N, C-alpha and C positions, 0 to 999 in steps of 0.2 A: 441403524433405523431405530431400534428400541430405544437407546440412549438418548436419541434425539428428540423422539416422541417425549419420553419422560421429562427432558429438560424443558420442552415447550409447555408441558402440563405443569410443572413446577413454576414456571414463569406466571402462567396465567393464573394460578392459585394464589400467587403473591401480588397479583394486580399489575404486573409487569409486562410491557409489551414484548413480544417475541422479536428477535433481530430480524431485520428485513433480508429479502432474498440472498441470491449467491454472492459471494465475495470476490473480488477481483483475484485473478490467478497471476502470479508473479513468477515467470520462468527467466530466471536470470543466470542460470547455470552456475550457481552457487552452491557448494556444500555448507549446509545450514544445520550444524549440531551443537548440542549442549556438550561440552568435554565432561567425559565420566569422572574426571579428578576434580571437577568444579562442583558438580551434583553428582555425588556418587551412588546415590539410592535411586534405582531403576523406576520406582513408582513415582518418586518426586520428580524426575525428569520427565515422565510422561504427562504428569499432571502440569508441569510449567510449559511443556510444548503445547497442550491444550489450552492453556491460559493465554499465552503468546499469540497464539492461532485465533483466538476469539477477541482479542483487543480490538475494539471498535474506533477508537480514537487516540490521538496523541497523548491525551489526559491519562487514559487507562494505561497506555505504555509507559508513561513516566512514573505512575504509581506503581506499575509493575517492576521497573528498574529500581526504584527506591527500596521495594520489598525484597528484590533478589540480592541486592547490595547489602541490606541488613542481615539477611539470612545466611548467604554464602560468602559475602565478602566482596571485595573489588572484583567486577567481572572481567574476565579475559577478553581479548578481542573478539573471539567466536561468539561469545554471548551478546557484546555489544553489537556486532553485525545482525544477529537475529531479532534482537529488539529494535534496531534500525530498519530492518526488513518489516517489522510489524507497523512502524509509524509510516513508513512509505506506503505500505498497503492501506491504511487508513486514509492517508491523503489521497491516493488514487481511487478508492472507493467514493470520497466526497466529491472527485471530479467526473465521476460516471464513467469510469474505465472498468472494462470487463476483463482485459487480460493485457498483459504487458510480457513481450518475448524480447530476449536479447539474441539476435543471429544476424550473421552477415555484417558486422560491424554497425549495427543499427539497433536502436530501441525501436520496437512496434506496438504502438499502444492502440488497442481495439476499443472503441467506445461502444458500450452496451446502448444506451440512448442519452444523448446529451441532455442534461438538465435544460430546462428551458431558458434559463438566463444565460447560459453558456452558449446555447445555440443562437440566440438572438444576438449576442455580442460576437459571434463568429471567431470564437476564441481557437478552435484546433486550425482553421483555415489561415487565420492571422499569423499564428505560430509559425505554420509551415512556409508562409511568404518570408519570414524573418530569420528563421533558422538555417543555416547554410545548408543546402542539399536536402532539406525536409521535404516531404510529400504528404498530403492528406487527399485519400482515396473516397470516392463516393460510398464506399462500404463502412466509412466511419475508422479507418485505420490511419494513424498517424505515424509517419515512419521518420524517426530521428537519427541521422548518423551521429555516432561516437567515436571519439579518438580511441585507436587501439590501446593506448596506454591508460585509458579511464576505468576506474574501479566501477563495476556494475552499479552498486548501491549509490555511488556519487553521482554517476551518469543520470540514474533515475530521479535522484534528489534534485539536480540541476533542471531536468525536463519537467518535472511536477513543478518547481518553483517557476519556471518560465510560463506554465500554463495557467498557475494562480494569478501571477502578476498580469497576464494578459485578460484574465476573467476580470481582475479589478478594475482595469482600465476601461475594459468594454462596458462594464456596468457603470462606471463614472460617466462616460460618454452617453449612455443610454439614460442618464439621470435616475437609475435605480439605487 
């Protein structure tokens, strides 16, 4: 709590806006770790975890990926997965998703509150009609079945791409 308050105060003193509320929780049942042989110093690993978890957009993640590559060399698959996780988290945040769970052979995307444009375009309900076996509950949970062989990060990337595509189509139809 102290660190969070300190960070907010520093941002305010610099004239920068504090990051908006809570971030989306991605529960994909993955072991997401930085290998000790890639980032040997524990403090550097902790700092890198923090920076990855705080990345707010795909641009920030791309810059972080370049910095990691320059500092530690070509990242192994585990590091690429962690950076991909951060990109997907940023995309899910932008779509108004509060939580993503992988269980029972399906991704369950819980929407905090749909952004106005998304709600007007009927994006989740439209996707639920078009994704085989998908459902959208009145509580704002979109359940998308995924094949058992699908990698969790790839399945989430596909789901987010489909949501983004539906949003763009819905906005185009609405003339926005």
